N, C-alpha and C positions, 0 to 999 in steps of 0.2 A: 610559601607552602613547603612543609618538610618532605623529605624523600621517603620516610617511614613513619608509621604510626602504630600505637598499641591499641588493639580492640578492647573495649571495656566489657565485652561479653566473654570472649574466649581467652583473653589475656595475651594473645600472640601478637608479636610485632611484625608488621607486614609492610610491603611497599604501598605507597599512597594510592596506587592504581587499583588496590583491592578494596577501596572505600568509595562509596557514593558521595557525591557533592552535597553540601548542606550550607545554605546561606546563613543559618542561625548559629553555626559553629565558628569560633574565632579563627580556626585554621581552614575553614571552608570545606571540611570533610565531616562525614557522619561519624558518630561515636563508635558504632559497631561496623565490623568488616562486612563485606558483601555476603560472605559465606554464612555468617550468623543471621544477617537480615533475611536471606533466602530460606534458611532453616525455619525461621519464625513464620514466614509466608507459607511454606509448605504445610506446616502444622495447622495454620489458620485455614488453609484451603481444604484440608481434610475435614476439619470441624464443620466448615461451611457446606460440604457435600451432604452432611447429615441433616441439615435444616430444610424444611419444606419451602418451596418457592412462594413468594407473595403472589397475589392475584394479578398484579401488574406484570410481574416477571413471567407468569404463565401466559398472559395475553401476548406479550412481546414474543415469547418463544413460539406460540401458536401461529402468530402472523408470519414469522420467518419461515416456518415449516409449511405454511399454507393449510393449516388446520381449520377448515371452514366451520366446523361444529363449535369449537371453543370461541372463535371470533364472533360468531352469530349470537351466542349466549351473552356476550359482553356488550353488544351494541346499545341496549336501552340506556345504559349509564354513561355513554360517551358524549363529550361535547364536540362541536365542529373542529376545533383545533386538534383534539385527540384523534378524531377520525382522519384528519389530514396527515397527522404524524404516522399513523398506522399505514395509511396508503403509501406514503413515502417509503416506509420500512418494507412493505410488501414488494414494491417495485425494486428497491435496492437489494433485496434478498434473492433476486432471480438466479436460477440455476436450471440447466437443461432437464434434470429429473423432476423438478417440482414446478416447472413453468406453468403447467395447466392448472395446478392447485392454486398457485399464487394469483393467476389471472382471475380465477373465480373469486378469490378473496377481494381483489381489487374491485370487481364488479359489485360485490356485496357492500363494500365500504362506500363506493360512489352512489349506489342506490339509497344508502342510509344517510347521505348528506355530505360526504367528503367532497371537497371542492377540486374539480379537475384543473383549475387555474392556480391552485395554491403554490406558494413558494416554500421550498424546503431548504435545508442547509446547503445542498448542492446548487440550488437555483430553482427555476420553474419546474414543476413535475414533468412537463413534456420534455424538458431538456434532460432531466434525470432518466426518463424512460428511453431516451435516445442513446444512453451509454450502455444499453444492453444489446446483445447481438440478436435481437428479434424486434420486429415492428409491432408485436402484439400489444405492448403496453401503450405505445403511442396511439395506436388505433383505438384502444379502449378509452383513453382519455378524450380523444376527439369525439368518440361516440357519445360521451356525456357533455359535450359542448366546450371543450378546451379551446381557447381562442389563440389565434396565431399572431405573433409579433416578430420583430427582427431576430430575437434570440431563439425562439422556438422554430422558426423557419430555417435558420442556419443549422440548428441541431438536427432537425429532421430531414435535412438534405433537400429542402424545397428551393431549388435554384430559381425558379420563376418568381416565387414569393419574395425571396431576398432581392432579386434584381428590380422588381417593381417598387419595393419599398425604398431602395437606395435611389432609384430614379426620381422618386418624389422628394426624398430628403436624404442626401448623401451623408449628412452628419450622423445618421443612425449607425454608420460603420464604427464610430468611436464612442457610441453611447454605452454607459455602464449601468448594469441592472442593480437590484436591491442587494445582491451579495458581492458586488464589485467586479462582475465579469462582463466581457464584451461578447458580441456575436461570434467573433473569431475563436474565443475560448470554447464556446459550445460546439462550433463546427469541428474544432480540433479534437474535442472529447467524444464525439459521436462514434458509436460502434455499429451503426446501422449498415455500414459498408461490408460487414462480414458476409461472405457468400453472395455478394451483390455488386458486380462490377459497375453497373449503371449508377448505383448509389455512391460508390467510391468516386466515380468521375464527377458526379454532381457536387459532392462535398469539396472536391478539389476546385471545381469551378466557383463555388461559393467563396472559398478562401481567396481566390484570385480577385473576385468582385470586391470583397471587403477591403483587401489591401489597396487595390486601385482607387477605392473610394476614400482612403485615408485612415484605415484602421491601423492602430499602433501595433507593430509586429511583436514587441516585447512588453506589451501591457501586462501588469501584474495585479492580482487581487489580494485582499488581506488574508492573514492567518496561515498561509503556506509559504515554506521556504522557496519552493520552485513553483511558480504559478503563471508563467508565460504561456501563450498558446502552444509553443513548441514543447514545453514541459508537460502540458496537458496531453498533447498528442503522444508524447514519448512514454508516459506512465499510465495513461488511461485509454485514449482512443486507439492507439496502436496502429494508426494508418500510416504505414511506412512512406507511401507516395506523398502524402501531405506533409509528413515530417521532413522529408528531403526537400520539398518545395520551400518550406519555411526557412530551412538552412540556406538554400540557394538565394533566398531573398534577404539574407543577412540576420536571421534570428540568432540570438545568443544560444550557443550549444550547451551552456551549463558546465557543470564540473562533476567530480566523482560522487558528490552527494546525489546528484540527479541520476547518475548511472546506477547507484545503489538502489534507488527507488524503481528504476526501469527493470532491473533484474528481479526485484521482489514481485513484479507483475508477471514475469515470465513463467510459463507452465511447461514448456518443452524447449529443447535445444534449437529447434528450427522455427519457432513461432515468431510472430510479428515483433514481439518485444526483444527477442534475441537479435533480430536484424537491426532494430533501433539502437540496441547496445553497441553493435558494430559501427553504426553511424557515429556514435559519440567517440569511439576510439579513433575512427578515421578523421575526426575533426578536432583532435588534440587532447582528449581525456586519456590518461594513462592507466593501464590495468592495475598498476601497483600504487596508485595515488591513495592518500588518506581521504576518507569520506567524512570523518570527524577527527578532532585532534587525537593523535596517538593510535588510531586504528585505520588500517588500510581496508580496501574493499573485501579482500579475502578474509581478513579477521572478522569483519562484520557479518558477512554472509554465512561463514562457517559457524559462528557462535549463535546465529539465529536459526541454525539447522536447516538452511535452504539448500537442498541437494542440487537442484537444477542450477541455481546461481553459482554455487561453489564449483560445480563441474565446468560451467561456462568460463569462469575466471581462470581455472587451471588450464583449460584447453587453450587459452589465449596468453599464457605465460605468467600468470600470477605466481609470486614467490612463496612456495609452500613452507620454506624455512624462515620466513620473515618473523621478527619478534617485536613485541611492544616494549615500552621503556623498562618494565620490570623483568624482562627476559623471557616472558611466556611466549610460546610459539602458537601458531594457529591450532595445533592439536591440543595444547593446554586449554585454550579458550573453548574449543568445542567439547572437550571432555568435561569441563566444568559446567557448561550450559545446556548441552543437548540432552535429549531423552532417549532417542534411538541411536543406532550405530552406523547408519548409512553414510553420514558425512565423515565420521571417524574412519570407516573403511576406505572411503574415497581418498582421504588425505594420505593414508598409509600406502595406497596404491600409487600415489604420486610421490612416494619416497619421503614422507614426513618421518622424522626421527622419533621412534616409539618412546624412547626413554630419555629424551632431551631434558635437561634440567634448567629451571629458570634461575633468577638471581638469588632466590632463597634456597636453591638446591632441590626443588620439588619437581616431580615428573607429572605427566598427564594423569597417570593412575591415581596419584595423591589427590588431585582435584576432583576426579570422578568419585572417589570414596568420600571425600569431604562433602560433596553435594548429594550424596546418597543416590548416585546414578548406577543402580545395580546392573543393568544390562551392559552399560559401557565398561564397568569394572570387570565383569565376566569376559567381555570381548577382548579387553586389553590384556588381562591375565593369560588368556588362552594363547595369545600371540607373543608372550614373553615380557609383558609389561611388569615393572616393579617400581617400588617407591624408594 
């Protein structure tokens, strides 16, 4: 692969890091630079905003919002698999402000024939319901006859149910379900422990039971890069006590790629995912590690405009002056990709060099202008940015 390439759209010769990969190209790179590709996408997105949504898109949007009226109108034409898919979507769309509406939609779908024992992409609906910080969806599914097994009892924190099943058949500890997960995965992914110390203790006891019965501590399921029970706890369940226990029992701590995902789950500097991130650092992951080839954690979180993750990394010693292979700094990447200025402002507060130049001699302001980021352009210019 060459170090530079000429874009067939704008005609500029740039470092290869400015091009997306392409398996169809002889050199493995797209014909157009990323800036040109993104310009086309922005134009297409603006055109798409003017088109009316399809009926299916309207139904999906209504389900996510908990719009009972729209969902009810659509029921007569829906098949059982479609009802199941909408039920899964409603549960997965949980949020504190719309929980009551979504629960009403779930009730409507279940009364119309959605199956409480259906399996979705995550796994059994009961297990999906347990990933929300409320018992309401679990109780609703049980109300409509959802059946218990080793997976759903582990997810819902039913210590007695898990213990009795393992007593009858200890091999259940290693059993894999239709999506490739074990009971330990579902136990680790449960968020029913939020504001419930008894449930937290129960989930911990279930993990102990499963491991003592022979559950594989680093069992993985298909399609995800990080899919061990510890990774599920670290990125989804957020149960710090359980995550610590798994590490004490010898679970693989993962690497910077897992830490990247953990920080994407973080909402506040002192929340459970922040503490799990510190667990990874304490067990060998470095704050300046690359999470993908050529990009360290700070590069990735800043370009994804994640303010909380960027602040977390900077507070723990991430190098704000670090550069990628083509000489761009964290500020270059953020100015190119962000829409708002919060990450930009944060980087400057941590002494990012405003007018640092990359290997092509370009500053952050150049990339903000190129990507039509008007708010960032104004922000940088007001602080002395130039091209």
